[in-house]
N, C-alpha and C positions, 0 to 999 in steps of 0.2 A: 480289451476284448479278447476272449479266450478262443482263439482260432485253431482249428484242427479238423482232421478227417472225421472224428467222432464228436466234434464240438461245434463251434460256430463255423458255418460255411459262408464265404464272402465272395461275391463277384464284383467286378469293377468295370465301369463304362466311362470312357472319355468322350465328351461331345462338345461341339460348338456349331460350326456350319456343316460338320460331318459328325458321325458317331461311330466309335469302334469299341468292341469288347476287348478289354485288356486282359481279363482273366475271368473264367466261369466259376460257378459254384463247386464244380467237381474237379477243378484243376488247381495246382499250386496250393495245397491245403494249409501250409504253414504261413504265419504272418510274414516271416522273412522272405518267403517266395513271392508273396503278394507285393511286397515293397520292391523287390528286385525287378518285377515286371513293370512297376511304375517308373522306376529309375531308368530302365533300359529300352522300354518299348513304347512309351507314350509319345505321341507325336504332338507337335505344336500346331494347333489349328488357329483359325482367325479369332478375333476378339468377339465375334458374334456368338450368340447362345440360342441355337434353335432347340429349345427345350423338348419339343415334340419328337425330335429325332432320337434324343436320349431315352425318352419314355418308350418309344416304339421299339428300340433295341432291347429295352428291359423286358419286353414281352418274350423275346427270344431267350433271355437269361433265365426267366422263370418257366423253365420247361424241363421235362424228364431228361431230355438229351443233354441238357446243360447242368444236370445235377439237382433239380428240384426234388425235394423229399416228398414222400407220399403222405396223404392225410392221416393214415394210421400211425405215423411216427410222431404225431402231435407237435409239429414244429410251426412256430409263428414265422410268417414271411414278411420281411420289412424292407422297404426301399428308402434310402436317404438320397435326396436330390440336393446337391450343393452347387450354387452358381454365383458368379460375380455380376452377371449382366441380365438385362431384361430379355425375355424370350422373343422369338420371331413371330410365330403363328400361334396365338393364344387359343383359338378354337381347336386347332389340331392337338395342342398340348392337353386341353381339357378332355378331349375325346379319348386320347391315349390313357390319361389318368383314370378315367371312368372304367375303361376295360380292365386295368390293373386292379382297381378296387373291387370290381365285380368278381374277380378271381380270388378275393380274400386277402389281397396284399395291402399291408399297412404303409401308407405314404407319408413321409416326413420331409418337409422342405426347409432348407437353410440358405438364406441369402447373405452374401458377404459384401460389405461396403454400401455405397449409396446409389449405384447405377442399377437399380432393381425394378422389376415390375411386381410390386407386392400383391396387386390384385391377382396376377397369375399364380403366384406362390400360394396364396390363400385358396384359390380354386382347385389347385392340384392336390393339396394335402388332404389327409383323412380328417374328418371332423372329430372333435372340435378344433378350430384353427388355433386357439390359444395353447393347445397341447402339442400341436404338430407342425406349426410354422414359426420359424425363428429368423430374426435379423440380427447379425453380429457385425462388428465394425471392421475386423481384419482377420487375416489368415491365422494369426497366432492363437486366436480364441476358438478356432474351428475344432481342434482336437479336444479341448476341454468340454466344449458344447456337445460334441459327439459322444464323449464318455458319459456325460450326464443323461443324454437322451437314451443311449443304449441301456444304461442301468434301469431307467424307467420302463423302457419297452420290454425288457426281459421279465418284468414282473406282470406284464399283461397276460391274462389267460388266453389259451388257444381255444378256439371254438370247436367243439366236438358234437357231431350229430348223435341223436339217440340211436340205440340198437347198433352201436359200433364199438370197435376195439382198437386200442392203441398199445404199442410196445415202446418202452422208453427206459432210460437210466437216469439216476440222480445221485450226486455225490453226497458224502456225509454232511449233515447240517445245511444242505442246500434244498431248494424247493422248486417244484414245477406246478404251475397253475393251469387248470383246465376250466373251460366255460361250456357247459352242456346245455344245448338248446332243449327246452321242454316242449316238445311237439308230440304229445302222446295222447292215447285214448284213455288209459287208466289214470289213477290218481297217485301212483307210486312209481319210483325209479329204483331199480336195483343196480348197485355199484359193486362189481366184483374185482378184487385185486389178487392176482396170482404172483407170488414172489418167485422169480427165477433164482436170484441170489440176493443176499443182504436182508435188510428189514426197513420198514417205513412206518411213519405215523400218518394217519389219515384225518382230513378235516373237510367240512363242507359248510356252505352258507348260501342263502338265497339273496343276500344283500351285499355282503363283503366280497369284492372282486379278488382280494388276496387274503383268504383266511389263513391265519397262522396259529402257532402254539399260543394258547391264551394264558400264559403264566403271569401276565401283568395285571390280571383282573381278579375279581373276587373268587373265593374258593367255594366249591361244593363238590360232592362226590355221590356217585350212585353205581349200581351194578346192573349188568345185563348179561345175557348169554347169546352167543352167535356161533352156529355150527357146533354146538355142544362144547365150546371152549369158553373159559371164563375170561371176561374182560373187566378191567377196572377203569371206570370213567372218572377223570378228575378234570375240572375246568376252573379257570379263573376269569371267565368272561360272562356275559349275560346268557340267557337261556338258549340262544340260538347257536352257541359255540361250545363244543366240548373237545376233549382230547382222547384219542383212542390208543391204548397200549396193548398190543397183542403178544401172547406168548410165542416164542420162536419154534417153528416146526419146519422140517424140510419141505420145500414146495408148498408152503403155507398158502391157503386161500382165505381171504377175508371178504365177507359179504356184508353189505350194508343196504338196508331197505329204507328209503326215504319217502315220507309222506309229502306230497306236493300240497302246499298251503292253499286255502280257499281263495286267496288273493290271486292265484294263478300267475306266478312270476314267469317271465320269459326264459330265464336261465337259472341253473344251479351252478355255483362256483365250487370247484373241487381242487384239493391240493394233496400232494404226497411229499412228505419230508423224508429224506434219506437219513438213516441212523447208523448205518455201517459204512465201511470204506467204499465198497462197491455195491450198488443197489440197482438191480435190473428187475423190471416188473411188467406185467400186462394188466391193463385196466379195461374193463368192459362195462358199458352202460346199456341197460335194457329198460324198455317200457314194460311194466308189469302186466299190461293188458295182453302182451304177446307171449309171456312165459308164466310158469307157475312160481309165484313169489310167496306162497303160504308158509313154506317150511322155515324160512329164515327171516321171518318178519321182524323188523326193527322199526318201531314207530318213532317219528321225530317228535312226537308229543312227549315221549318219555326220555329220549336221548337225542339232543341236537348236536351235530358235529360240524365243525368247520374243517374241511380237509384241504390241506395246502400242499402244492407241489412246486418246488422251485426247480427250474431247469436252466441250463445254459441254452439260451435261445439261439437259433440259427438265422443270422441276419444278412441276407443278400444286400449289397451296397451299390448304390448308383452315385458316382463321384464326378464332379467337375474337377479335373486335376489342375492344381495351381502351380504356376511357374514364376 
């Protein structure tokens, strides 16, 4: 996990019959600092596991005062709950989990050993259970499982509402994925990318949650013009995926106008791939019913793009500390 002030933010809660915040999202930014907190400040509680206490404490962690990032930063919020034992008050745990989910927090539960309440772990986690609830045999496997889960979660797109703007960064050959809710009056979405520094490649899809560079698929090429700049479009995927390569200009602005299919999908999945060492950009999504989209029209019937963004996700963490 790539932990740092401008990278993954991690908070840790220790709970059993009590719950305490070991470190918040905006303190002890490095992984070494987090581990030192665990080694020196974690108390030994009883063998009981009142899961609802830990979840209720997590509501405090996921706050602006504790370092919760703003929606415009496009950061996915994730909570890992790790336990050895069955919880005490399952109804209270379910209620606390529902509040967290309603705030857009992705819940993953990991049970260690055999003294577990699997029904509770299934109820707490984000659906589907098969992707977000795990039972492992011992502590040795915890780190490996967390690494696997983190890798998968980092590829999940962040939900962005229409007519909103996010500002973010992406490293070279890394991706950030966005999931734009199509809740619009018109039949088009305008995506505008303003590069602060570096350069990116853009992709979009209505079906693929993680649209990527389509080099592994069949070839075809076409041409179009956006903002009076020439773009060459080359794709090796099916008709719904293309790759966009733009010429470099200082403070370059790239605009893409996407036709919403008649099937009326709920989301469009967007990605940005970094191509320079440091890539900082602003992405804005607009409903064309609210703005003038006539000048820079780009029909998805003539050019389909999968735009992929890989990002280092910011993953708040709820841990049962093992001793």
